[in-house]
N, C-alpha and C positions, 0 to 999 in steps of 0.2 A: 529110579532111586530103588536102593536095597530095601527089603522089608527087614524090619526089627521083630518080626513073629518068631518067637522060639529061641530068641537070644536074651540070656540072663545079664540085667545091667546091675551092677554093684555101685550105689552113690552114697558117698560119705557127705556128713553135713545135711542129710536130707530132711531133718525135721523143721527146718524153716527156711526162708529167703531163696536164694538161688538154687541151693541144692535140692530143696522141695519142689520147686518149679520146674527143674530137670528131671527129677524122678517122675512126675506128673507127665511130663511132655514125652518122656521115653515110653511110658505105659500107654499114653495114647496112640503112639505109634506101633503097639503092639508087644514092647518088650516085657518080659517078666523082671521082677524087681527084688533086689535085696537091699534094704535101707539101712543105712548106719548113722547113728547119731548118739547123744547122750541123753536125751529126754525122751524116754520111753513112751509117754503119754502122747507127745505130739508124732512120734514115730507111727505108732500104731492108728492116729489119726489119718496120717498122710498114706499108709498103707491101705487103710479103708478107702479112701477117696480115690486110690489107683484103681483098687479092685471094682469100684462102680463103673470104670470106663468099660465101654462093650468090647475093647480090642485087648484088655489086659487078661492073661491067663492066671498070673499069680502075682503077688506081692506079700514079701515077708519082711522082717527087720530084725535088727540086732543093736539093743542100747548097750553101747561099749565107749569107754575112753580109748581112742586110738593111740593114745600117746602111751598107753601099758603095752610092753612088749608081747603080752600073749594075745592081745585083741587081733592081730593080723590073722595069726594061725588060727583062731576061732571063725573068722569071716572066711578064710579059705575052705576050711571044713565044711561050713554051711554051704557055700558056693558050689563047692564039689557035688555035695549031695543033691543040688539043684540041677545039675547038669554042666556046670562049670561056666564060670564068668566070661563073657563076649565083650562087655562093656564095662570100663571103669572109669566113673567120674569122680575126681576128688574135687570137692567143695567145703571141705572143713577147714578151719583155722580160727586163729585168734589175731587181733588188733590190738596194739598198745602205743601209744603217743607220748613222746617226750623228746626233747632236744637231747643231744649227744651228752651236753654238759651235766645234765641232772638225770638221765635215763639209767635205771637201776640195771646192772647186769643180770640180775635174776629174771626181769621182764624180758631180755634178749634171750635167755635159756628157755622161759616158756614159749616164746614164739618160735624159736628153733625146733623144740620137739613138736609143737602142734603143726607147723606149718611146713617144715622140711623133712623131719625123721619120720613122722609118723605116716605121710604119704609115699615116702621112700620105703619104707618097711612094708606097707600095704601092698605096693606095686610088686614088690620081690615076692611076696606071699601068692599073689594071683598070677604072677607071670606065667607059669607053666600053663594054666588054663587058658589065658588070653592068647597064647602062642597056638594051643592046640585048636583054638576056635579061631583064630585068625582075627582077633578083636580090635576094640579100639580103646585108647586111654585118652582122656581129655583131663588137663589140668586147669582149673578155674583159678586164674591168676588175677592179678590186679594191673591197672595202668601203672602203680608204682613199681612194677617190675619192668618197665620200660624206662622210666625218668623218676627219679626219688625227689620228693618234695621236702623242705625243711620240717623238721620236727618229728618225722617218722622213718628215720633212717634204719632203724632196728626192722620195722617191719618191712619196709621197702628192700632192705637186704635179704630177707627171707624169700621175698618174691623174685628177685633177680636170681638167687639160688634155685629156686623152684624152676624157673625158666631153663637154667644150666642143665638140671637133672633133666627135663623133658627133651632137650636138644641132643644130649649125650645118648638117652635111652632110643631115641628114634633111629639114630645111627646104628645102634647095636642090634635091633629087633626088626628094622623094615623089611629085611630080607627074609624074615620068619612069617612076613604077612600080616603084622600088627601095625597100625597107624597110632601116630602121637600127636595129640594137638594140645597148644597152649591158647587159651582165651583170655586176654587181658581185658577186664571189665572196668569200665569207668563207674562212676557213682550210680549205684541201683538203690531203688526203695525197698531197702531190707531193714531188720531190726537192728542191724549192726550199723548201718547208715544213719539212722535216727540218732543212735548213740554218739557217733562221731561229730554230726552236725550240733548235738547239745553240747559236746565237748569244746566245739569250736565257736559256741555262744552264737550261732546262727539259726534263723527260722527254718524250720524244717518244712519243706514243700516238696512231697513224693512225687505229686502230679508233673513236676520239672525234671525229674529223673527218668533214667532207664527203669523198666519195670523187670522183675526177676523173669516173667514169663518172654521178655526179649531175648534175655541171654539163653534161656532154654531152648527156644525156638532155633537158635544159631547152633548150640550143641547138637540137637537132633537133625538139623540140616547138613552138618557135617559128616555126622556118623552114618547117615542115610545115602551118603554119595556112593556112586559104583565104586568098586575095589581099584579101578583103574586110576582113581585119584586121590590125593590127600591135602587136607589143609593142615599145615604145619603150625601156623601162628595167626591170630587174627586180634584186632582190637575194635571193642565196642565201647562208644561214649553216648551220653544223652545228647540229644539233637539239640535241647535247648540248654542255656546256661542258668544254672540256679544261683 
């Protein structure tokens, strides 16, 4: 397995859920961290938790709204000062639920900006560094990016689009030594999932779902593979049905 020591990992959505779990797992594997999210207090706590791990060299954070056009450039500047991004994990995004007949077009616009445009722009901004470091890009997607369920067509459309971006990008930069992986995560015990269950009128039993650490373990395992191999797409789901 390839060591992550000395490699800077940029993680969006790092203040909670899967993003935070990925950040901690990457730090435990020796990576330096640049954590992104909107909640500065929770980012600070996540960075502190990462620094407490014996393998971590450094962990910094930037509280920012990645849908703002200037945010990606600010991230790229910080990453360059820290030696250049070698890993980029996209775990930020929003989820809204409504049938097509009732869904507001403004909700579609919000999800497009957060789930597609923001990661697209951040990838563009960091791509020169990732190419220089022959890095890894991971898109945390949803199983809705494989098959869309009724009532969440807008969200599922953004996940299908994100898969398309990842697939096209892989073909464009593989020859530069950069790997691109999409991880389609099923129902995971996160704050978002608790809200989804509430909206569906269902009892939330997080012990029956995947844990954020399960997803993070798979992310680290794929990044730590020798450079002779690349995982392009993987789907994870809870072992038990909730």
